[in-house]
C-alpha positions as CSV (number, residue, x, y, z in Angstrom):
1,X,0.0,0.0,0.2
2,X,0.9,3.6,-0.8
3,X,0.8,5.5,3.0
4,X,1.0,8.8,4.0
5,X,1.8,9.8,7.4
6,X,1.7,12.8,8.8
7,X,3.5,13.7,11.7
8,X,6.2,10.8,11.1
9,X,8.9,12.0,12.6
10,X,8.2,12.4,15.8
11,X,7.8,9.7,18.4
12,X,5.0,7.4,17.1
13,X,5.0,8.7,13.9
14,X,8.4,7.6,13.2
15,X,8.0,4.4,14.5
16,X,4.8,3.4,12.7
17,X,7.0,4.4,9.8
18,X,9.1,1.9,10.9
19,X,7.2,-1.0,11.6
20,X,4.9,-0.5,8.1
21,X,8.4,-0.2,6.0
22,X,9.0,-3.3,7.5
23,X,5.9,-4.9,6.2
24,X,6.7,-3.7,2.9
25,X,4.3,-0.3,2.1
26,X,5.3,2.9,0.3
27,X,5.7,5.6,2.7
28,X,5.4,9.0,2.1
29,X,5.7,11.2,5.7
30,X,5.1,14.9,5.8
31,X,6.3,16.6,8.9
32,X,7.3,20.3,9.3
33,X,9.9,19.1,12.0
34,X,8.9,21.5,15.0
35,X,8.3,18.6,17.2
36,X,9.8,15.7,15.3
37,X,13.7,14.9,14.0
38,X,15.3,13.3,10.8
39,X,17.6,12.2,13.2
40,X,15.2,10.6,15.0
41,X,13.1,9.2,12.0
42,X,16.5,7.9,11.1
43,X,17.9,5.7,14.1
44,X,14.4,4.4,14.0
45,X,14.1,3.6,10.9
46,X,17.7,2.5,10.4
47,X,18.7,0.6,7.1
48,X,15.2,1.3,5.3
49,X,15.2,5.1,6.4
50,X,16.1,5.4,2.6
51,X,13.0,3.8,1.4
52,X,10.8,7.1,3.1
53,X,9.6,9.6,1.0
54,X,9.7,12.5,3.3
55,X,8.0,16.1,3.0
56,X,8.8,19.0,4.8
57,X,5.8,20.8,5.2
58,X,3.3,22.6,7.0
59,X,-0.1,21.2,7.1
60,X,-2.0,24.4,7.5
61,X,-0.5,25.7,3.5
62,X,-2.2,23.5,1.6
63,X,-0.1,23.9,-1.3
64,X,3.1,22.5,0.7
65,X,1.4,18.9,0.7
66,X,-1.5,18.4,-1.6
67,X,0.2,16.6,-4.2
68,X,1.2,14.2,-2.1
69,X,-2.0,12.2,-1.3
70,X,-3.2,11.7,-5.3
71,X,-3.5,8.0,-4.8
72,X,-2.5,6.9,-1.6
73,X,-4.5,4.2,-0.1
74,X,-4.4,5.6,3.9
75,X,-3.5,7.8,5.8
76,X,-2.3,8.2,9.4
77,X,-2.4,11.7,10.7
78,X,-0.5,12.2,13.6
79,X,0.5,15.6,12.8
80,X,-0.7,17.8,16.2
81,X,0.2,21.4,17.8
82,X,0.8,20.5,21.4
83,X,-0.7,23.9,23.8
């Protein structure tokens, strides 16, 4: 499956990304890195990191990310703003 994970560079998102990669899915991670980090995603995904399509985008600006949702099978929306 082709899957989009918003907030995929955070703690929960990166672990979900790693598990779905292990199952052979194509993963697109969309994250603005406000709280997440590329290094954390690399550490959790290990050798599978290079299989991820990473998009550094702000979900409040539609033009930054809308195109990445074409032809996807599933979306995990884990992005948030913590007060």
